[in-house]
C-alpha positions as a printed NumPy array, in Angstrom:
array([[  7.261,  34.022, -27.686],
       [  5.072,  35.758, -29.903],
       [  2.096,  32.774, -29.97 ],
       [  2.268,  33.424, -26.105],
       [  1.807,  37.163, -26.516],
       [ -1.028,  36.868, -28.717],
       [ -3.   ,  34.399, -26.774],
       [ -2.424,  36.616, -24.12 ],
       [ -3.766,  39.781, -25.763],
       [ -6.826,  37.899, -27.141],
       [ -7.741,  36.641, -23.75 ],
       [-10.206,  39.513, -23.888],
       [-13.657,  38.007, -24.268],
       [-15.113,  39.038, -20.795],
       [-13.387,  42.166, -20.732],
       [-16.332,  44.214, -21.394],
       [-18.   ,  42.741, -18.458],
       [-15.482,  43.498, -16.05 ],
       [-15.28 ,  47.186, -17.291],
       [-19.022,  47.454, -16.848],
       [-18.69 ,  46.54 , -13.511],
       [-16.343,  49.713, -12.363],
       [-18.129,  51.16 ,  -9.667],
       [-15.231,  52.601,  -7.341],
       [-11.402,  53.585,  -7.536],
       [-10.143,  49.93 ,  -6.442],
       [-11.874,  48.239,  -9.655],
       [-10.6  ,  51.051, -11.465],
       [ -7.275,  50.372, -10.31 ],
       [ -7.192,  46.83 , -10.696],
       [ -8.488,  46.808, -14.464],
       [ -6.24 ,  49.656, -15.245],
       [ -3.327,  47.19 , -14.258],
       [ -4.84 ,  44.447, -16.57 ],
       [ -5.114,  46.941, -19.28 ],
       [ -1.55 ,  48.34 , -18.624],
       [ -0.089,  44.966, -18.759],
       [ -1.685,  44.174, -21.935],
       [ -0.523,  47.567, -23.635],
       [  3.1  ,  46.949, -22.404],
       [  3.355,  43.219, -24.251],
       [  2.423,  45.339, -27.247],
       [  4.227,  48.796, -26.475],
       [  7.489,  47.663, -24.821],
       [  8.765,  45.633, -27.983],
       [  7.278,  48.218, -30.24 ],
       [  9.163,  50.919, -28.732],
       [ 12.287,  49.056, -28.895],
       [ 11.936,  48.561, -32.699],
       [ 10.732,  52.105, -33.472],
       [ 13.796,  53.525, -31.603],
       [ 16.148,  50.995, -33.158],
       [ 14.903,  51.771, -36.194],
       [ 14.988,  55.208, -36.047],
       [ 18.364,  55.292, -34.243],
       [ 19.96 ,  53.87 , -37.733],
       [ 19.636,  57.329, -39.023],
       [ 20.21 ,  58.899, -35.718],
       [ 23.42 ,  57.545, -35.242],
       [ 24.648,  58.34 , -38.794],
       [ 24.187,  62.005, -37.471],
       [ 26.271,  61.172, -34.476],
       [ 29.089,  59.653, -36.756],
       [ 28.677,  62.801, -39.154],
       [ 28.849,  65.095, -36.428],
       [ 32.561,  63.883, -35.312],
       [ 33.521,  64.775, -38.96 ],
       [ 32.759,  68.652, -39.536],
       [ 29.929,  70.657, -38.738],
       [ 29.099,  71.129, -42.645],
       [ 28.759,  67.607, -43.066],
       [ 26.504,  67.249, -39.674],
       [ 24.382,  69.923, -41.527],
       [ 24.315,  67.575, -44.646],
       [ 23.47 ,  64.396, -43.199],
       [ 20.652,  66.333, -41.043],
       [ 19.014,  67.949, -43.611],
       [ 18.714,  64.803, -45.853],
       [ 17.601,  62.561, -42.692],
       [ 15.081,  64.799, -41.83 ],
       [ 14.076,  66.797, -45.103],
       [ 14.726,  64.004, -48.274],
       [ 14.818,  60.88 , -46.251],
       [ 12.561,  62.508, -43.735],
       [ 10.028,  63.106, -46.491],
       [ 10.339,  59.311, -48.112],
       [  9.692,  58.028, -44.29 ],
       [  6.781,  59.74 , -43.695],
       [  5.328,  59.031, -47.023],
       [  6.132,  55.387, -46.867],
       [  5.104,  55.12 , -43.084],
       [  1.871,  56.693, -43.89 ],
       [  1.08 ,  54.628, -46.982],
       [  1.904,  51.749, -45.035],
       [ -0.1  ,  52.322, -41.836],
       [ -3.654,  51.613, -44.235],
       [ -2.919,  48.035, -42.711],
       [ -2.876,  49.276, -39.438],
       [ -6.382,  49.757, -39.55 ],
       [ -7.18 ,  47.109, -42.053],
       [ -4.988,  44.154, -40.626],
       [ -5.798,  45.343, -37.282],
       [ -9.801,  45.298, -38.021],
       [ -9.342,  42.164, -39.99 ],
       [ -7.626,  40.227, -37.027],
       [ -9.685,  41.402, -34.589],
       [-12.817,  39.916, -36.526],
       [-10.842,  36.742, -37.331],
       [-10.585,  37.194, -40.89 ],
       [ -6.752,  36.078, -40.899],
       [ -6.798,  35.07 , -44.355],
       [ -6.975,  39.048, -45.677],
       [ -3.805,  39.891, -43.613],
       [ -1.025,  38.445, -46.182],
       [ -3.076,  39.534, -49.574],
       [ -3.514,  43.195, -47.965],
       [  0.269,  43.279, -47.333],
       [  0.845,  42.385, -51.095],
       [ -1.141,  45.294, -51.877],
       [  0.537,  47.473, -49.964],
       [  3.687,  46.476, -51.532],
       [  2.47 ,  47.009, -54.845],
       [  1.254,  50.531, -53.663],
       [  4.29 ,  51.384, -52.478],
       [  6.635,  50.163, -54.888],
       [  4.764,  52.401, -57.176],
       [  5.126,  55.313, -54.656],
       [  8.719,  54.665, -54.599],
       [  9.245,  55.369, -58.112],
       [  7.235,  58.728, -57.808],
       [  9.262,  59.911, -54.636],
       [ 12.185,  58.924, -56.24 ],
       [ 12.811,  62.526, -58.112],
       [ 12.964,  64.09 , -55.083],
       [ 16.368,  62.31 , -53.897],
       [ 17.824,  62.927, -57.437],
       [ 16.641,  66.365, -57.45 ],
       [ 17.627,  67.429, -53.928],
       [ 20.32 ,  69.969, -54.576],
       [ 17.84 ,  72.41 , -56.508],
       [ 14.762,  71.329, -54.257],
       [ 16.949,  72.659, -51.174],
       [ 17.868,  75.54 , -52.842],
       [ 14.622,  76.714, -54.033],
       [ 13.251,  76.896, -50.154],
       [ 16.173,  78.9  , -49.658],
       [ 18.446,  76.658, -48.074],
       [ 22.312,  77.196, -47.696],
       [ 24.291,  76.975, -50.725],
       [ 26.858,  74.629, -49.233],
       [ 24.59 ,  72.36 , -47.08 ],
       [ 22.158,  72.163, -50.014],
       [ 25.416,  70.779, -52.669],
       [ 26.574,  68.33 , -49.944],
       [ 23.048,  67.199, -48.91 ],
       [ 22.122,  66.411, -52.226],
       [ 25.243,  64.359, -52.905],
       [ 24.296,  62.549, -49.895],
       [ 20.604,  62.107, -50.849],
       [ 21.894,  60.054, -54.227],
       [ 23.777,  57.633, -52.012],
       [ 20.537,  56.974, -50.064],
       [ 18.255,  55.99 , -52.894],
       [ 18.555,  52.301, -51.838],
       [ 17.038,  53.139, -48.335],
       [ 13.816,  54.514, -50.279],
       [ 13.202,  51.28 , -51.657],
       [ 13.641,  49.704, -48.256],
       [ 11.366,  51.968, -46.521],
       [  8.503,  50.827, -49.127],
       [  9.141,  46.99 , -48.498],
       [  9.488,  47.368, -44.718],
       [  6.386,  49.476, -43.257],
       [  3.802,  46.844, -44.955],
       [  6.223,  44.325, -43.17 ],
       [  5.788,  46.126, -39.868],
       [  2.461,  46.532, -40.05 ],
       [  1.567,  43.248, -41.067],
       [  3.695,  41.778, -38.002],
       [  2.513,  44.288, -35.753],
       [ -1.575,  43.577, -36.085],
       [ -0.685,  40.01 , -35.166],
       [  1.104,  41.129, -32.077],
       [  4.495,  39.734, -33.316],
       [  6.541,  42.481, -31.987],
       [  8.874,  40.507, -30.116],
       [ 10.457,  39.435, -33.53 ],
       [ 10.412,  42.833, -34.627],
       [ 12.226,  44.2  , -31.637],
       [ 14.932,  41.444, -31.973],
       [ 15.574,  41.882, -35.513],
       [ 15.667,  45.74 , -35.254],
       [ 17.991,  45.416, -32.2  ],
       [ 20.62 ,  43.28 , -34.044],
       [ 20.479,  45.51 , -37.101],
       [ 21.438,  48.503, -34.731],
       [ 24.608,  46.825, -33.531],
       [ 25.262,  45.819, -36.784],
       [ 25.112,  49.622, -37.859],
       [ 27.112,  51.273, -35.36 ],
       [ 29.69 ,  48.731, -35.88 ],
       [ 29.763,  49.056, -39.626],
       [ 29.777,  52.991, -39.404],
       [ 32.486,  53.147, -36.713],
       [ 34.331,  50.752, -39.168],
       [ 33.603,  52.64 , -42.641],
       [ 33.446,  56.213, -40.987],
       [ 36.296,  56.1  , -38.231],
       [ 38.49 ,  53.31 , -39.116],
       [ 38.595,  53.521, -43.076],
       [ 37.809,  57.635, -42.965],
       [ 35.332,  56.869, -45.908],
       [ 33.38 ,  60.035, -44.772],
       [ 29.682,  60.253, -45.987],
       [ 29.994,  57.488, -48.553],
       [ 30.836,  55.109, -45.735],
       [ 27.636,  56.372, -43.909],
       [ 25.678,  56.05 , -46.454],
       [ 26.926,  52.551, -47.3  ],
       [ 26.378,  51.9  , -43.677],
       [ 22.822,  53.144, -43.218],
       [ 21.669,  51.446, -46.621],
       [ 22.914,  47.809, -45.661],
       [ 21.229,  48.14 , -42.394],
       [ 17.917,  48.62 , -43.801],
       [ 17.93 ,  46.28 , -46.184],
       [ 19.171,  43.723, -42.938],
       [ 16.131,  44.656, -41.092],
       [ 13.636,  43.95 , -44.348],
       [ 15.01 ,  40.67 , -45.404],
       [ 15.231,  39.296, -41.989],
       [ 11.684,  40.559, -41.161],
       [ 10.397,  38.889, -44.456],
       [ 12.107,  35.727, -43.599],
       [ 10.478,  35.329, -40.28 ],
       [  7.349,  35.685, -42.536],
       [  7.804,  33.133, -45.179],
       [  9.39 ,  30.664, -42.769],
       [  5.807,  29.477, -41.31 ],
       [  5.525,  32.007, -38.325],
       [  2.312,  33.673, -39.321],
       [ -0.043,  30.749, -40.007],
       [ -3.437,  31.747, -41.611],
       [ -2.093,  35.4  , -42.086],
       [  0.538,  34.045, -44.791],
       [ -0.344,  31.86 , -47.796],
       [  2.08 ,  32.454, -50.277],
       [  2.028,  34.938, -53.289],
       [ -1.24 ,  35.671, -54.536],
       [ -2.644,  37.069, -57.728],
       [ -5.848,  38.324, -55.537],
       [ -3.208,  40.774, -54.389],
       [ -3.8  ,  42.792, -57.915],
       [ -7.191,  42.875, -57.352],
       [ -9.62 ,  45.657, -55.764],
       [ -6.344,  48.179, -55.433],
       [ -8.342,  51.399, -55.52 ],
       [-10.218,  51.242, -52.458],
       [ -6.949,  50.38 , -50.681],
       [ -5.073,  52.816, -52.063],
       [ -7.886,  55.358, -51.335],
       [ -7.31 ,  54.832, -47.318],
       [ -3.323,  54.373, -48.152],
       [ -3.386,  58.03 , -49.756],
       [ -5.435,  58.717, -46.891],
       [ -2.998,  57.607, -44.264],
       [ -0.038,  59.235, -46.116],
       [ -1.493,  62.559, -46.005],
       [ -2.209,  62.324, -42.443],
       [  1.034,  61.249, -41.134],
       [  3.422,  62.916, -44.112],
       [  1.735,  66.682, -42.688],
       [  3.226,  65.83 , -39.494],
       [  6.873,  64.795, -40.584],
       [  6.634,  67.539, -43.238],
       [  6.262,  70.135, -40.495],
       [  9.301,  68.914, -38.864],
       [ 11.118,  69.035, -41.966],
       [ 10.059,  72.691, -42.709],
       [ 11.318,  73.712, -39.473],
       [ 14.712,  72.618, -40.815],
       [ 14.043,  74.982, -44.192],
       [ 12.466,  77.93 , -41.918],
       [ 15.966,  77.66 , -39.518],
       [ 18.121,  77.669, -42.951],
       [ 16.628,  81.105, -43.701],
       [ 17.726,  82.723, -40.333],
       [ 21.164,  84.454, -39.783],
       [ 23.609,  82.652, -39.098],
       [ 21.965,  79.54 , -40.767],
       [ 24.663,  76.634, -40.069],
       [ 24.606,  76.97 , -36.41 ],
       [ 20.612,  77.413, -36.508],
       [ 20.034,  74.115, -38.858],
       [ 22.61 ,  72.363, -36.714],
       [ 20.898,  73.459, -33.114],
       [ 17.414,  72.722, -34.878],
       [ 18.658,  69.273, -36.163],
       [ 19.977,  68.264, -32.589],
       [ 16.59 ,  69.291, -31.083],
       [ 14.601,  67.277, -33.85 ],
       [ 16.844,  64.414, -33.37 ],
       [ 16.586,  63.732, -29.68 ],
       [ 12.886,  64.758, -29.979],
       [ 12.558,  61.969, -32.859],
       [ 14.283,  59.39 , -30.511],
       [ 11.204,  60.239, -27.732],
       [  8.845,  60.368, -30.495],
       [  9.906,  56.67 , -31.445],
       [  9.075,  55.893, -27.637],
       [  5.64 ,  57.   , -28.147],
       [  5.368,  55.471, -31.786],
       [  5.254,  52.402, -29.914],
       [  2.553,  53.081, -27.801],
       [  1.1  ,  54.809, -30.75 ],
       [  1.457,  51.054, -32.583],
       [ -0.09 ,  49.536, -29.126],
       [ -3.328,  52.076, -29.027],
       [ -3.719,  51.229, -32.882],
       [ -3.559,  47.592, -32.43 ],
       [ -6.014,  47.786, -29.48 ],
       [ -8.367,  50.161, -31.125],
       [ -8.911,  48.349, -34.416],
       [ -8.413,  44.601, -32.806],
       [-11.392,  45.524, -30.02 ],
       [-13.736,  47.138, -32.263],
       [-13.197,  44.494, -34.953],
       [-14.056,  42.175, -32.047],
       [-17.565,  43.618, -30.887],
       [-15.811,  45.244, -27.717],
       [-16.335,  49.217, -27.716],
       [-16.189,  49.802, -23.923],
       [-12.816,  47.776, -23.758],
       [-11.419,  50.041, -26.777],
       [-12.706,  52.98 , -24.546],
       [-10.846,  51.984, -21.465],
       [ -7.618,  51.252, -23.587],
       [ -7.343,  54.681, -24.651],
       [ -7.593,  56.198, -20.935],
       [ -5.213,  53.943, -19.843],
       [ -2.284,  54.571, -22.605],
       [ -2.747,  58.433, -22.254],
       [ -2.344,  57.988, -18.415],
       [  0.894,  55.93 , -18.996],
       [  2.359,  57.701, -22.01 ],
       [  1.81 ,  60.979, -19.926],
       [  4.1  ,  59.948, -16.926],
       [  6.733,  58.818, -19.415],
       [  6.642,  62.566, -20.952],
       [  7.059,  63.807, -17.406],
       [ 10.121,  61.867, -16.69 ],
       [ 11.043,  63.028, -20.258],
       [ 10.902,  66.956, -19.418],
       [ 12.534,  66.499, -16.232],
       [ 15.287,  64.678, -17.685],
       [ 16.241,  67.189, -20.523],
       [ 16.089,  70.234, -17.642],
       [ 18.393,  68.268, -15.468],
       [ 20.752,  67.528, -18.167],
       [ 20.53 ,  71.058, -19.843],
       [ 24.031,  72.182, -20.282],
       [ 25.275,  68.781, -21.4  ],
       [ 22.438,  66.967, -23.809],
       [ 23.797,  68.663, -27.088],
       [ 27.38 ,  67.228, -26.612],
       [ 27.252,  63.864, -28.02 ],
       [ 25.903,  65.399, -31.248],
       [ 28.502,  68.149, -31.708],
       [ 31.84 ,  69.64 , -31.142],
       [ 31.   ,  72.963, -31.946],
       [ 30.586,  75.082, -28.589],
       [ 28.188,  77.731, -30.247],
       [ 25.757,  75.205, -31.307],
       [ 25.93 ,  73.227, -27.901],
       [ 24.957,  77.003, -26.231],
       [ 21.683,  77.354, -28.704],
       [ 20.689,  74.157, -27.785],
       [ 21.105,  74.665, -24.088],
       [ 19.274,  77.969, -24.641],
       [ 16.015,  76.015, -25.924],
       [ 15.784,  73.599, -22.541],
       [ 12.921,  74.587, -21.083],
       [ 10.635,  74.995, -24.387],
       [ 12.195,  71.632, -25.652],
       [ 11.339,  69.997, -22.496],
       [  7.609,  71.178, -22.786],
       [  7.719,  69.963, -26.362],
       [  8.629,  66.38 , -25.213],
       [  5.812,  66.346, -22.693],
       [  3.365,  67.504, -25.195],
       [  4.906,  64.447, -27.942],
       [  3.943,  62.164, -25.13 ],
       [ -0.199,  62.382, -25.532],
       [ -0.133,  63.247, -29.358],
       [  1.184,  60.343, -31.   ],
       [ -1.217,  58.127, -28.733],
       [ -4.053,  60.229, -30.008],
       [ -3.269,  59.712, -33.337],
       [ -2.922,  55.852, -33.117],
       [ -6.126,  55.708, -32.043],
       [ -7.037,  57.712, -35.265],
       [ -5.402,  55.361, -37.354],
       [ -6.443,  52.232, -35.513],
       [-10.503,  53.662, -35.965],
       [-10.009,  54.606, -39.773],
       [-10.199,  58.064, -39.302],
       [ -7.025,  59.241, -41.342],
       [ -9.296,  61.719, -43.63 ],
       [-10.473,  63.646, -40.778],
       [ -7.149,  64.029, -39.015],
       [ -5.533,  65.193, -42.054],
       [ -7.928,  68.216, -42.09 ],
       [ -7.035,  68.784, -38.762],
       [ -3.204,  68.417, -39.358],
       [ -3.391,  71.11 , -42.579],
       [ -5.166,  73.904, -39.949],
       [ -3.099,  73.204, -36.645],
       [  0.477,  72.889, -38.69 ],
       [  0.328,  74.732, -41.566],
       [ -2.666,  77.633, -41.139],
       [ -1.174,  78.571, -37.41 ],
       [  2.083,  76.662, -36.501],
       [  4.392,  77.014, -39.753],
       [  3.435,  80.794, -40.212],
       [  3.817,  81.692, -36.697],
       [  7.35 ,  79.948, -36.407],
       [  8.45 ,  81.983, -39.692],
       [  6.956,  85.043, -37.812],
       [  8.547,  84.558, -34.633],
       [ 12.005,  83.33 , -35.965],
       [ 12.507,  85.932, -38.843],
       [ 10.371,  89.039, -38.661],
       [ 10.405,  89.465, -34.817],
       [ 13.924,  88.058, -34.853],
       [ 13.657,  85.647, -32.07 ],
       [ 15.526,  82.917, -33.985],
       [ 15.351,  79.413, -33.225],
       [ 13.309,  79.759, -30.156],
       [ 10.9  ,  81.578, -32.128],
       [ 10.733,  78.744, -35.021],
       [ 10.34 ,  76.37 , -32.042],
       [  7.495,  78.149, -30.481],
       [  5.52 ,  78.271, -33.427],
       [  5.808,  74.444, -33.96 ],
       [  4.572,  73.928, -30.402],
       [  1.71 ,  76.135, -30.918],
       [  0.585,  74.026, -33.984],
       [  0.868,  70.608, -32.064],
       [ -0.811,  72.088, -28.983],
       [ -3.812,  73.025, -30.931],
       [ -3.74 ,  69.491, -32.611],
       [ -3.887,  67.7  , -29.598],
       [ -6.757,  69.864, -28.055],
       [ -8.73 ,  68.948, -31.34 ],
       [ -7.827,  65.347, -31.144],
       [ -8.719,  64.973, -27.509],
       [-12.14 ,  66.712, -28.047],
       [-12.675,  64.123, -31.128],
       [-11.795,  60.986, -29.082],
       [-14.072,  62.025, -26.109],
       [-16.991,  62.891, -28.424],
       [-16.855,  59.354, -30.394],
       [-19.489,  56.697, -30.167],
       [-17.26 ,  53.425, -30.125],
       [-20.474,  51.094, -30.251],
       [-20.681,  52.825, -33.699],
       [-17.349,  52.25 , -34.622],
       [-17.678,  48.529, -33.617],
       [-20.852,  48.292, -35.755],
       [-19.178,  50.104, -38.292],
       [-16.023,  47.558, -38.736],
       [-17.102,  44.744, -40.853],
       [-18.55 ,  46.979, -43.292],
       [-15.054,  48.996, -43.325],
       [-13.4  ,  45.773, -43.775],
       [-15.25 ,  45.239, -47.202],
       [-14.97 ,  48.259, -48.16 ],
       [-10.95 ,  48.822, -47.68 ],
       [-10.008,  45.047, -47.553],
       [-11.882,  44.125, -51.586],
       [-12.66 ,  40.471, -51.967],
       [-10.473,  38.12 , -50.872],
       [-11.808,  34.555, -50.773],
       [-11.366,  32.916, -47.112],
       [ -9.198,  30.108, -48.648],
       [ -6.816,  31.448, -51.203],
       [ -6.803,  28.796, -54.393],
       [ -4.912,  31.233, -56.724],
       [ -1.717,  31.306, -54.441],
       [  1.666,  31.205, -56.705],
       [  3.207,  29.202, -54.55 ],
       [  4.473,  26.026, -56.196]])
C-alpha cells in the first residue's frame, strides 16, 4: 500500500503547468481538491501515527488519574516536563532528516537516506547520554524551579523508571523521519496503532488488575515505546525501502559536523516550543493551591497535545511536500501546497473549537475525579477553545520551515515570541495580577499568536523559485559525501 501511495504522490511532474493555468474559481477548486487528496494521503496516516504515539503517554496519565491527584500530578509533570524535554530534543534532532531526506528523495538521491538515518542515530545516541542526568536529577531540578515538594519527589521517582523511554526516542525519531520522507506512512500508522492497543491492555493489567501503581504504568509505557521502535526497524531491514536502505555503513561516521549543526538547529527550534509548554507547568506549580493548578493545566495541555498531534500530521505532510517539491524542481507546486494545507487545517481547528465549547462542562472528567480540578478546567473553556483554533495553523507553518530548512531563523522567532513575550506575560498575569491558571494560559496564547503572525509573513514573502535552486547545495552541505553506490556496507 505504501508503494501505491508513493507512486500517486510522485505523479506531480506536470503539476507546475496545471497550477500556472489557474485563472478562475472553478479551476482553483479543482486543483485544490487534487492537492488536498495528496496531502491527506500523507496527513491521514501521519495524524493517526502522531495521535497513537502521543496517546501512549496520555493514556498513562489517564490511568494515573484513577489513583490519586498527587500521582496524576507526578505523572503529568514527568510526562510534560522531564519526558517532554527529552521528547522535544529528540524530535528536534531527528527533524533534521525531514529536511535532508525529504529534499534528497525529491531529487531522487535515494542512496543518501539510509546513511543519513544512521548519522542521526549516532548523533541522537550521544544526545541521550547528555540528557540522561535530567532524568536522574529530576527531583532537585523541579525543586529549583519551585515545584511543590511532594510532586517533585514523586515525579523524580517516576522519571527514573522512564529512562528506557529516553533511548527509545533516540532510535524512533530518525526511523520515523526516514520512513516519512519516502511516504511510508501507512506502515507507521499500523505499527503505532497496534502498540497503542497493547499499551492500553498492559496498563489496565498492571495498574488496575495487579495494582502495581506507578511502577506498573512505567513498565507498560517503556515496553510499548520499544515495541514501536523494534517493529519499525524490522520493517526497514526486511527490504521495504529499496534504494534507501542498503545496510549499515561506515559512511555514517563521515561528515557528521554539518549534519550535527542542522540537527542542533532543528532541536533548538522545536525544543523552544516544547519547553514553552513545560514552563507553563512549572509556573502553575508556583501559584496558590499548586496541586489544583498543575492538574488543571496538565489536563488542558494533555488535550491540546492530542489536538496538536493531529496538526503534527499536517506538519509532517506539508514538510514532506515542501522538501520533495523544491527538490524535484517544482516551486509553484510547493507554494500551492502551503495554501491548501493551511485552509484544511484551519477548518479542522474550527471544528475542535466548537467541540470544546459544546462540552465545556464535561471534557475534564476522563482525566480527574476531583470536582475542584474539573471546575477550573471548565472555566478555561473559552480561552482553551481559541488555543485549539490557533494551534491548527501554527504547526503547519512550522512544517513549512522544517521542509525548507529554515530552522535557525525560526529558532530566533521562537525565542522572541515565547520567552521574551509569552512566558513573562503569563507569569505576570498568573502570579502578580492574581489571575491564576487563566492568566498563565493567556500569556501563553499571546506568544503563540505573535509567532503565528511572524511565520505567516515569512512564508508569504518567500521566493520559492530561489528555494528550489538552493536545494542541491543544501543537500551537499548537510548530507556530506555519500557515494551513490555504497561499497563499504557492513552487511555480510
